[in-house]
N, C-alpha and C positions, 0 to 999 in steps of 0.2 A: 531446496539450497535448506543447510540447518547455521548453525549460530550459537553459540553456549557464551550466555554473559552475564558480567559482572554482581546480578540483581536477583532481589528473590520476587519470586516467582508474580504475585499480583501488582508491583513496581511493573514489569514490565506491561504487562496486562494492560495495569491502568492507562500507560501512554501509550498504547494503541488504543482507546475508545473513548479519553478528556477533549475535548477537543482543546483545552488547558492547556497540552501539552504534543497534543499529532504534530500539530502546524512545525513545532519550534526542531520538528530533524524529519518530516517524512517525505521524499523526494530526491533526484538529482543533489549530486554536493554543489553550493551554490545557491539553488530555486531561493526562494521562498515561498512561501505555500499560504496563502490565505484560506482558513476556513472557515464557508459560507455557512455554511449546518451539518452539523452531525448528530444525529439519531440514535446510537449507536443500540437494537434488539430485531428480534428477528422481524424484517419489513421495514426498518428503518431505512434511508439515504443521509449521508454524507456528502452532501456538495463544495469540490473546497477549488482554486484558483492557484496551479503555479507560474510563478514568476523567474527570470535567465536573470543573472546579477546586470546585465546594465536596461534591465524591465523592459525590451524591446520587444518578447516573446513574455504570450500569456497562453496559456492554453489548461484548460478548463476539465474536473474528473468526479465523475461520484463511482458509489459503490450504493450496493446494495444489499444492508443486514442479512443473509440466510440463519444460523446460528449464529448465537452468545452464550460461551457456559466458562463464562465466567469463576475463576482463572485460566484456563487453560485452552480452549475453545473459537474459535474465530471463523467464518465462512462466511465471505461476502464476490458479489461478484462487480467486478470495475472495467468500470465506462472512459471512452476522453464525453464532453460532453460539450453544452453549453451555457453561459450564466443561467438559465432558467433549470440545467438538468436534464434536457431531453439527447440520446443519446446522439452523435456524431460519430464520423469519419475519424480516423489519429491522423495529425495535420500532414504525420511525418511518411505515408505510405498510407494507400488509399484503399490497397488490401490486407493492412495486420483487423484481427476482430473482432469488434463488437460490441465482444459482451469476454471478458474473463474473469474463469474460477480460479479463489483462493482459499485457501485452508490453511488456518495458521495454528498449532500446535502446539506449548507452553511448556518442559515440564521443570520437575525441581527439583534439584538437584543441591545438596549442603547449600545454600544461600542459596548456590546457584542457578541461569537459564537457557535451561536450552529448546530456543526456540527452530520449529520446524515450519514451514516456507514449502507448502503444493501449491501445483496451479495449471490450468493452459485454457487454452481458445474451448470457449461455452454455444452451442450450435451452431462452429464452424463450415463456414465451403470448404471445397480441397483447395482452393486457393489463398483464401483467411489462415489454416493449417500451414500451409508453407510459406509466408510472413513469416510466423509465428516463429516457424522453424527455425527458416535464416538466420533469423534476429538476435531469437535465444544467448548463445555469445552474448550481444549486451546486454540484455536486459542483466543476466546472471550479475558481466561485470556492475552492472545500474544501483542490484540491490546490496551488491558490499559493499558501493559506499551508502546509501543507505543505512546497512544495518553497521558501519563506521558511527554513524550521524549521531545513531541510536546511537552504541556503547556509551561515547562522547556526554550526549545528552543524559544516559540514566546515572553516568560518573555524579552527574553536577545535585542530582535528586538524593543521593544519599548524604 
């Protein structure tokens, strides 16, 4: 996935890595995000809880950061978790992969930033890969909404 943002690369990187910013835009539209922990360094962990607009549904997630190269690259493994950060199965599909590798790169061009996000299942079984492939269009659609929230948040920070 690619998206251009009307913001400098340093600011885009900052809102991806600073807990004071990250919870203001990350996640499905309408959901809130409570950042419990965010230690953006190789081996560091993010732990947070997304809540549905009606407050009836809560999903915990964690990232384990593998590469942090400010302001151009982030690599992390994303999983659903319990509130202690232990990896659990996704609540919506028992065959969803336990770990998703994400590679984020940011390129600056004349004050704007081109964001590229690539990734996919890590150490997945055939069933997990199939579940991921079947939901890939929905995952892309979800990220489009998240990126729209990011664009609006970046505009509010300039």
